[in-house]
MARKE-573452 format. One record per residue: residue number from 1; y, z, x of N, C-alpha, C, O, CB in turn. Coordinates in steps of 0.2 Angstrom, whole numbers. Glycine has a CB too. Layout:
PT  num  n.north   n.up  n.east  ca.north  ca.up  ca.east  c.north   c.up  c.east  o.north   o.up  o.east  cb.north  cb.up  cb.east
PT  NUM        Y      Z       X         Y      Z        X        Y      Z       X        Y      Z       X         Y      Z        X
...
//
This chain:
PT  num  n.north   n.up  n.east  ca.north  ca.up  ca.east  c.north   c.up  c.east  o.north   o.up  o.east  cb.north  cb.up  cb.east
PT    1      -84      8      72       -77     10       70      -72      5      73      -72      3      79       -75     17       72
PT    2      -68      2      69       -63     -3       71      -57      1      72      -53      3      68       -62     -8       66
PT    3      -55      1      79       -48      4       80      -46      2      87      -50      2      92       -49     12       80
PT    4      -40      1      88       -37      0       95      -35      7      98      -31     11      95       -31     -5       95
PT    5      -38      8     104       -36     15      107      -31     14     113      -30     18     117       -42     18      110
PT    6      -28      7     113       -23      6      118      -17     10     117      -15     11     112       -21     -1      119
PT    7      -14     13     123        -8     17      123       -9     24     119       -4     27     118        -3     13      119
PT    8      -16     26     118       -17     32      115      -24     34     117      -28     30     118       -16     32      107
PT    9      -25     41     117       -31     44      119      -36     43     114      -35     43     108       -31     51      121
PT   10      -43     41     116       -48     41      111      -50     47     108      -50     52     111       -54     38      114
PT   11      -51     47     101       -53     53       98      -60     55     100      -64     51     102       -52     53       90
PT   12      -61     62     100       -68     64      102      -73     61      96      -71     59      91       -69     72      102
PT   13      -80     62      98       -85     59       94      -85     63      87      -83     69      87       -92     61       97
PT   14      -85     59      82       -85     62       75      -78     62      72      -77     65      67       -88     69       75
PT   15      -73     59      76       -67     59       73      -64     51      73      -67     48      78       -62     64       77
PT   16      -59     50      69       -56     43       70      -48     45      69      -46     50      67       -58     38       65
PT   17      -44     40      72       -37     41       72      -34     38      65      -35     32      63       -34     37       78
PT   18      -30     43      62       -27     41       55      -21     36      57      -19     36      62       -25     47       51
PT   19      -18     33      51       -12     29       52       -6     33      55       -2     31      59       -10     27       46
PT   20       -6     40      55        -1     44       58       -2     46      65        2     49      68         0     51       54
PT   21       -8     44      67       -10     45       74      -14     51      75      -15     53      81        -4     45       78
PT   22      -16     55      70       -19     61       71      -27     60      70      -29     56      67       -17     66       65
PT   23      -31     63      75       -38     63       75      -41     66      68      -40     72      68       -41     66       81
PT   24      -44     63      64       -47     65       58      -54     65      58      -57     61      61       -44     61       52
PT   25      -57     70      55       -65     70       54      -67     64      51      -65     62      46       -67     76       51
PT   26      -72     61      54       -75     55       50      -79     57      44      -83     62      44       -80     51       55
PT   27      -78     54      39       -81     55       32      -87     51      32      -87     45      33       -77     54       26
PT   28      -93     54      30       -99     50       30      -99     45      24      -96     46      19      -105     55       29
PT   29     -102     39      25      -102     34       20     -108     35      15     -109     31      10      -103     27       23
PT   30     -112     41      16      -118     42       12     -116     43       5     -112     47       3      -122     48       14
PT   31     -119     39       0      -117     39       -7     -111     36      -9     -109     35     -15      -116     46       -9
PT   32     -107     33      -4      -101     29       -5     -101     22      -2     -104     21       3       -95     33       -2
PT   33      -98     17      -6       -98     10       -3      -94     10       4      -89     14       4       -95      5       -8
PT   34      -97      6       8       -93      5       15      -86      2      14      -86     -3      10       -97      1       20
PT   35      -81      5      17       -75      2       17      -75     -5      20      -79     -7      24       -70      6       20
PT   36      -70    -10      18       -70    -16       20      -68    -16      28      -65    -11      30       -65    -20       16
PT   37      -69    -22      31       -67    -22       38      -60    -20      39      -55    -22      36       -68    -29       41
PT   38      -58    -16      44       -51    -14       46      -49     -8      43      -44     -6      43       -47    -20       44
PT   39      -54     -5      39       -53      2       35      -58      7      37      -64      5      39       -53      1       28
PT   40      -56     13      37       -61     19       37      -60     23      31      -55     23      28       -60     22       44
PT   41      -65     28      30       -65     32       25      -61     39      27      -64     42      31       -72     34       22
PT   42      -56     40      24       -52     46       26      -56     53      23      -60     52      19       -45     46       23
PT   43      -54     59      25       -57     65       23      -56     66      15      -60     69      12       -53     71       26
PT   44      -51     62      12       -51     63        5      -55     58       1      -56     58      -5       -43     61        3
PT   45      -59     54       5       -64     49        2      -61     42       1      -65     38      -1       -66     52       -4
PT   46      -54     41       2       -51     35        1      -52     30       7      -52     33      13       -44     36       -1
PT   47      -52     24       6       -52     19       11      -45     18      14      -41     17      10       -55     12        9
PT   48      -44     19      20       -38     19       23      -38     15      29      -42     15      33       -36     27       25
PT   49      -32     11      30       -32      6       35      -32     10      42      -29     15      43       -26      2       35
PT   50      -36      7      47       -36     10       54      -29      9      57      -26      5      56       -42      7       58
PT   51      -28     13      62       -22     13       66      -23      8      71      -28      7      75       -20     20       69
PT   52      -18      3      72       -18     -2       77      -12     -2      82       -7      1      80       -19     -9       74
PT   53      -13     -4      87        -7     -5       92       -2    -10      90       -4    -15      89        -9     -6       99
PT   54        4     -7      89         9    -12       86       11    -18      91       14    -23      88        16     -8       85
PT   55        9    -17      97        10    -23      101        5    -28     101        6    -34     103        10    -20      109
PT   56       -1    -27      97        -5    -33       96       -2    -38      92        2    -37      87       -12    -30       92
PT   57       -4    -44      93        -2    -50       90       -5    -52      84       -3    -56      80        -2    -56       95
PT   58      -11    -49      82       -15    -51       76      -16    -45      72      -17    -39      75       -22    -54       78
PT   59      -16    -45      66       -18    -40       61      -25    -40      60      -28    -45      57       -13    -40       55
PT   60      -28    -34      61       -36    -34       60      -37    -31      53      -43    -31      51       -39    -30       65
PT   61      -32    -30      49       -34    -27       42      -36    -32      37      -32    -37      36       -27    -23       40
PT   62      -42    -32      34       -44    -37       30      -45    -33      23      -48    -28      23       -50    -40       32
PT   63      -43    -37      18       -45    -34       11      -52    -36       9      -55    -40      13       -40    -37        6
PT   64      -54    -34       4       -61    -36        2      -62    -43       1      -67    -46       1       -63    -32       -4
PT   65      -56    -47       0       -57    -54       -1      -57    -58       5      -58    -64       5       -51    -56       -5
PT   66      -56    -54      11       -57    -58       17      -51    -61      20      -51    -64      25       -62    -63       17
PT   67      -45    -60      17       -39    -63       19      -36    -58      24      -35    -52      23       -34    -64       14
PT   68      -34    -61      30       -30    -57       35      -23    -56      33      -20    -60      30       -30    -60       42
PT   69      -20    -50      34       -13    -49       32       -9    -50      38      -10    -49      44       -13    -41       31
PT   70       -3    -54      36         2    -56       41        6    -50      44        6    -45      40         7    -61       38
PT   71        8    -50      50        12    -45       53       20    -47      52       22    -52      54        10    -44       60
PT   72       23    -42      49        31    -43       49       34    -39      54       33    -33      54        33    -41       42
PT   73       38    -42      58        41    -38       64       48    -38      64       51    -34      67        38    -41       70
PT   74       51    -43      60        59    -43       60       61    -38      55       59    -38      49        61    -50       58
PT   75       66    -34      56        69    -29       52       75    -31      49       80    -32      52        70    -22       56
PT   76       75    -33      42        81    -36       39       86    -30      38       84    -24      38        79    -39       32
PT   77       92    -32      38        98    -27       37      100    -27      30      101    -33      27       103    -28       42
PT   78      102    -21      27       105    -21       20      111    -18      20      113    -13      24       100    -17       15
PT   79      116    -21      17       123    -18       16      123    -12      12      127     -8      13       128    -24       15
PT   80      119    -12       6       119     -7        1      113     -7      -2      108    -11      -1       125     -8       -4
PT   81      112     -2      -7       106     -1      -10      105     -5     -16       99     -5     -19       105      6      -12
PT   82      110     -9     -18       109    -13      -24      109    -20     -22      113    -23     -19       115    -12      -29
PT   83      103    -23     -23       102    -30      -21      100    -34     -27       96    -32     -31        96    -31      -16
PT   84      103    -40     -28       102    -44      -34       95    -47     -34       93    -50     -29       107    -50      -34
PT   85       91    -46     -39        84    -48      -39       83    -52     -45       77    -53     -47        79    -42      -38
PT   86       88    -54     -48        87    -58      -54       83    -64     -53       84    -68     -49        94    -60      -57
PT   87       77    -65     -57        73    -71      -56       68    -71     -50       64    -75     -49        77    -77      -55
PT   88       68    -65     -47        63    -64      -41       56    -61     -43       52    -62     -39        66    -60      -35
PT   89       56    -58     -48        50    -55      -50       45    -59     -55       48    -62     -59        51    -48      -54
PT   90       39    -59     -54        34    -62      -58       32    -58     -64       28    -53     -63        28    -65      -54
PT   91       35    -59     -70        34    -55      -75       26    -56     -78       24    -51     -81        38    -57      -81
PT   92       23    -61     -76        16    -62      -79       11    -57     -75        6    -56     -78        14    -69      -77
PT   93       13    -54     -70         9    -49      -67        8    -43     -71        2    -40     -70        12    -47      -60
PT   94       12    -42     -76        11    -36      -80        5    -37     -85        2    -33     -88        17    -35      -85
PT   95        3    -44     -86        -3    -45      -90       -9    -43     -86      -15    -42     -89        -4    -53      -91
PT   96       -9    -41     -80       -15    -39      -76      -14    -32     -73      -17    -29     -69       -16    -43      -70
PT   97       -9    -28     -76        -9    -21      -75      -13    -17     -80      -11    -17     -86        -1    -18      -75
PT   98      -18    -13     -78       -22     -9      -83      -18     -3     -86      -14      0     -82       -28     -7      -80
PT   99      -18     -2     -92       -15      3      -96       -7      4     -94       -5      9     -91       -18     10      -94
PT  100       -4     -2     -95         3     -2      -93        8      3     -96       13      5     -93         6     -9      -94
PT  101        6      7    -101        10     12     -104       11     18    -100       15     22    -101         7     14     -111
PT  102        6     18     -95         7     24      -90       13     23     -85       15     28     -82         1     25      -86
PT  103       16     17     -85        21     16      -80       28     15     -84       29     11     -89        20      9      -77
PT  104       32     20     -83        39     20      -86       44     15     -82       45     17     -76        42     27      -86
PT  105       46     10     -84        50      5      -81       57      8     -80       61      9     -85        50     -2      -84
PT  106       59      9     -74        66     11      -72       71      4     -71       76      4     -73        66     15      -66
PT  107       68      0     -67        71     -7      -66       66    -12     -66       62    -12     -62        76     -6      -59
PT  108       66    -17     -70        61    -22      -71       60    -26     -64       55    -30     -63        62    -27      -76
PT  109       66    -27     -60        65    -30      -54       70    -28     -49       76    -28     -49        67    -38      -55
PT  110       67    -25     -43        71    -22      -38       68    -24     -31       62    -24     -30        71    -14      -39
PT  111       72    -24     -26        70    -25      -19       72    -19     -15       77    -16     -16        74    -32      -17
PT  112       67    -17     -11        68    -11       -7       66    -13       0       61    -17       1        65     -5      -10
PT  113       68    -10       5        66    -11       12       64     -4      15       66      1      13        72    -13       16
PT  114       59     -5      20        56      1       23       50      0      27       49     -6      29        54      6       18
PT  115       47      5      30        42      4       35       35      7      31       35     12      28        43      9       41
PT  116       30      3      32        23      4       29       20     10      33       19     10      39        19     -2       29
PT  117       19     16      30        16     21       33        8     22      32        4     24      36        19     28       30
PT  118        6     19      26        -2     19       25       -4     14      20        0     12      16        -3     26       22
PT  119      -10     11      20       -13      7       16      -20      9      14      -24     10      18       -13     -1       19
PT  120      -21     10       7       -27     12        5      -30      7       0      -26      4      -4       -27     19        2
PT  121      -36      6      -1       -40      2       -6      -41      7     -12      -44     12     -11       -46     -1       -3
PT  122      -39      5     -18       -40      9      -24      -46      6     -28      -48      0     -28       -34      9      -28
PT  123      -49     10     -32       -55      8      -36      -53      3     -42      -57      0     -44       -58     14      -39
PT  124      -46      3     -43       -44     -1      -49      -42     -8     -46      -40    -12     -50       -38      2      -52
PT  125      -44     -9     -40       -43    -16      -37      -36    -17     -34      -35    -22     -30       -43    -21      -42
PT  126      -32    -12     -34       -25    -12      -31      -25    -10     -24      -30     -6     -22       -20     -8      -36
PT  127      -20    -11     -20       -19     -8      -14      -14     -2     -16      -10     -3     -20       -16    -12       -9
PT  128      -15      4     -12       -10      9      -13       -7     10      -6       -9     12      -1       -14     16      -15
PT  129        0      8      -6         3      7        0        9     12       0       13     13      -5         6      0        1
PT  130       10     16       5        15     21        6       21     18      10       19     16      16        13     28        9
PT  131       27     18       7        33     15       11       38     20      12       40     23       8        36      9        7
PT  132       39     21      19        45     25       21       51     21      20       53     17      24        44     28       28
PT  133       55     23      15        61     18       13       66     19      18       67     25      21        63     20        6
PT  134       70     14      19        76     14       23       81     19      19       81     20      13        80      7       23
PT  135       86     22      23        90     28       21       94     26      14       95     30      10        95     30       26
PT  136       96     20      14       100     18        8       96     17       1       99     17      -4       103     11        9
PT  137       89     18       2        85     18       -4       83     25      -6       78     26     -10        80     13       -3
PT  138       85     30      -2        83     37       -3       83     39     -10       79     44     -12        86     42        1
PT  139       88     37     -14        88     39      -21       82     37     -26       81     40     -31        95     36      -24
PT  140       78     32     -23        72     30      -27       66     35     -26       62     35     -30        70     23      -24
PT  141       67     40     -22        62     45      -21       63     51     -25       69     54     -25        61     47      -13
PT  142       58     53     -28        59     60      -32       54     65     -30       51     64     -25        58     58      -40
PT  143       54     71     -33        51     77      -31       43     75     -31       39     78     -27        52     83      -35
PT  144       41     71     -35        34     69      -36       32     65     -29       26     66     -27        32     66      -42
PT  145       36     61     -27        35     57      -21       34     62     -15       30     61     -11        40     52      -20
PT  146       39     67     -15        39     72       -9       33     76      -9       30     77      -4        45     76      -10
PT  147       31     78     -15        25     83      -16       18     79     -15       13     82     -13        25     87      -22
PT  148       18     73     -18        12     70      -18       11     64     -13        5     61     -12        10     67      -25
PT  149       16     61     -10        16     55       -6       20     56       0       22     51       3        18     49      -10
PT  150       20     62       3        24     63        9       31     60       9       33     59      15        20     60       15
PT  151       34     60       3        41     58        3       42     50       3       47     47       4        45     61        9
PT  152       36     47       2        36     39        3       36     36      -4       34     39      -9        30     37        7
PT  153       39     30      -5        38     26      -11       31     23     -11       29     21      -6        44     21      -11
PT  154       28     23     -17        22     19      -18       23     12     -20       27     10     -24        17     23      -23
PT  155       19      8     -16        18      1      -18       11     -1     -21        7      2     -18        20     -4      -12
PT  156       11     -5     -26         5     -6      -29        4    -14     -30        5    -17     -35         4     -3      -36
PT  157        2    -17     -25         0    -24      -26       -7    -24     -30      -12    -21     -28        -1    -28      -19
PT  158       -7    -28     -35       -12    -27      -40      -18    -33     -39      -17    -38     -36       -10    -28      -47
PT  159      -24    -31     -41       -30    -35      -42      -31    -39     -35      -32    -45     -35       -29    -41      -47
PT  160      -31    -35     -30       -32    -38      -23      -39    -37     -20      -41    -40     -16       -27    -35      -18
PT  161      -42    -32     -23       -49    -30      -21      -54    -30     -27      -52    -31     -32       -48    -23      -17
PT  162      -60    -28     -25       -65    -27      -30      -64    -22     -34      -63    -16     -32       -72    -27      -26
PT  163      -64    -23     -41       -63    -17      -46      -69    -14     -48      -74    -17     -50       -60    -20      -52
PT  164      -69     -7     -46       -75     -3      -48      -73      2     -54      -78      5     -57       -78      1      -42
PT  165      -67      3     -55       -65      7      -61      -66      4     -67      -63     -1     -68       -57      9      -59
PT  166      -70      7     -72       -72      4      -78      -66      1     -82      -66     -4     -84       -76      8      -82
PT  167      -61      6     -83       -55      4      -88      -50     -1     -85      -46     -3     -88       -52     10      -90
PT  168      -51     -3     -78       -47     -8      -75      -50    -15     -74      -46    -19     -72       -45     -5      -68
PT  169      -56    -15     -76       -60    -22      -75      -57    -27     -79      -56    -33     -76       -67    -21      -76
PT  170      -55    -26     -85       -53    -31      -89      -46    -34     -87      -45    -40     -87       -52    -29      -96
PT  171      -42    -30     -84       -35    -32      -82      -35    -37     -77      -31    -42     -76       -31    -26      -80
PT  172      -40    -36     -72       -41    -41      -66      -46    -46     -67      -47    -50     -62       -42    -37      -60
PT  173      -49    -47     -73       -54    -52      -74      -51    -59     -73      -46    -60     -76       -58    -51      -81
PT  174      -55    -63     -69       -53    -70      -68      -45    -70     -65      -42    -75     -66       -53    -74      -74
PT  175      -43    -65     -62       -37    -65      -59      -37    -62     -52      -40    -56     -51       -31    -62      -63
PT  176      -34    -65     -47       -33    -62      -40      -26    -63     -38      -24    -69     -37       -38    -64      -35
PT  177      -22    -58     -36       -15    -59      -33      -16    -60     -26      -18    -56     -22       -11    -53      -35
PT  178      -14    -66     -24       -14    -67      -16       -8    -65     -13       -3    -69     -13       -16    -75      -15
PT  179       -8    -59     -10        -2    -56       -7       -4    -53      -1       -8    -48       0         1    -51      -12
PT  180       -2    -56       5        -3    -53       11        1    -47      13        7    -46      11        -2    -58       17
PT  181       -2    -41      15         1    -35       17        2    -34      24       -3    -34      28        -2    -29       13
PT  182        8    -34      27         8    -32       34        5    -26      36        4    -21      32        16    -32       36
PT  183        4    -25      43         0    -19       45        5    -13      45       11    -13      44        -2    -20       52
PT  184        1     -7      45         5     -1       46       10     -1      52        8     -3      57         0      5       47
PT  185       16      2      50        21      2       55       26     -4      55       31     -4      58        18      2       62
PT  186       24     -9      50        29    -15       50       35    -13      45       34     -9      40        25    -21       47
PT  187       41    -16      47        46    -15       42       46    -21      37       46    -27      40        53    -15       46
PT  188       47    -20      31        46    -25       26       51    -25      21       55    -20      20        39    -24       23
PT  189       52    -30      17        56    -31       11       51    -32       5       47    -36       5        61    -36       12
PT  190       52    -28       0        47    -28       -6       51    -29     -12       56    -26     -13        43    -21       -6
PT  191       48    -33     -16        52    -34      -23       46    -34     -28       41    -36     -28        55    -42      -23
PT  192       48    -30     -34        44    -29      -39       47    -25     -44       53    -23     -44        37    -26      -37
PT  193       43    -22     -49        46    -18      -54       46    -11     -52       41     -8     -49        41    -18      -61
PT  194       52     -7     -52        53      0      -50       51      4     -56       54      4     -61        60      1      -48
PT  195       46      8     -55        43     12      -61       42     19     -59       42     21     -53        37      9      -64
PT  196       41     23     -64        38     30      -63       31     30     -66       30     29     -71        43     36      -66
PT  197       26     32     -62        19     33      -63       18     39     -67       17     45     -64        15     32      -57
PT  198       18     39     -74        17     45      -78       10     48     -77        9     54     -78        19     44      -85
PT  199        5     44     -75        -1     47      -74       -2     51     -67       -7     54     -66        -6     41      -74
PT  200        3     51     -63         3     54      -57        9     58     -56       12     58     -50         2     49      -51
PT  201       11     62     -61        17     66      -60       24     63     -61       29     66     -60        16     70      -54
PT  202       24     56     -62        30     53      -62       33     50     -55       39     49     -55        35     57      -65
PT  203       29     50     -50        31     48      -44       34     40     -44       31     37     -49        26     48      -38
PT  204       38     38     -40        41     32      -40       37     27     -37       34     28     -31        48     32      -37
PT  205       36     21     -40        32     15      -37       36      9     -38       40      8     -42        26     15      -40
PT  206       34      4     -34        35     -3      -35       29     -6     -38       24     -6     -34        38     -7      -29
PT  207       28     -7     -44        22     -9      -47       23    -12     -54       26    -10     -58        18     -2      -49
PT  208       21    -19     -54        17    -22      -49       22    -25     -44       28    -26     -45        13    -28      -52
PT  209       19    -27     -38        23    -30      -33       23    -37     -33       17    -40     -34        20    -27      -26
PT  210       28    -40     -33        29    -48      -33       28    -51     -26       25    -56     -25        35    -50      -36
PT  211       32    -47     -21        32    -50      -14       33    -45      -9       36    -40     -11        37    -56      -14
PT  212       30    -46      -3        31    -41        2       32    -46       8       28    -50      10        25    -37        4
PT  213       38    -45      11        40    -50       17       42    -45      23       43    -48      28        45    -54       15
//
């Protein structure tokens, strides 16, 4: 198990520490592919980034492609919730979003700030990142986010991992988005398309993500 226990008590045998710091029961890998280095399988069966000590200088979270994620430690300040993002989004990323009709576009390019609460590897090759948004972006959160994502905004960096979901393979074929994701607990600035995911009750997402800084 990959985890730093500095500044926190070690969980008892058969448990690991979740990103929230809670000791969770270890889920057996029997019948499931092993999660990539720096991840463990949560009770829900999803690969979830392990908890690390924020004082560490290196990020041990690795995606399936083997790239280390950079750590973002500086917290930018925002004067208001409306930030000009004209020209900052890569529209070609939509060519690699599977079944794009499931995403209702609210704003084609938006920038938001917040703290990363969780990082998971999805079967469609994307990362599923939960972002606890800064107060000035609270209006981006709807009831589906509250009920299904602990009140966090969802970030979806696409085509970052091995795709095992059949209907998503074509979208990521011969394409890999090289996007480093800072570790859990980092304050970041994220730019991408602000959408409602109709396949998941309409919760709000930045999907696809153009940049995370």
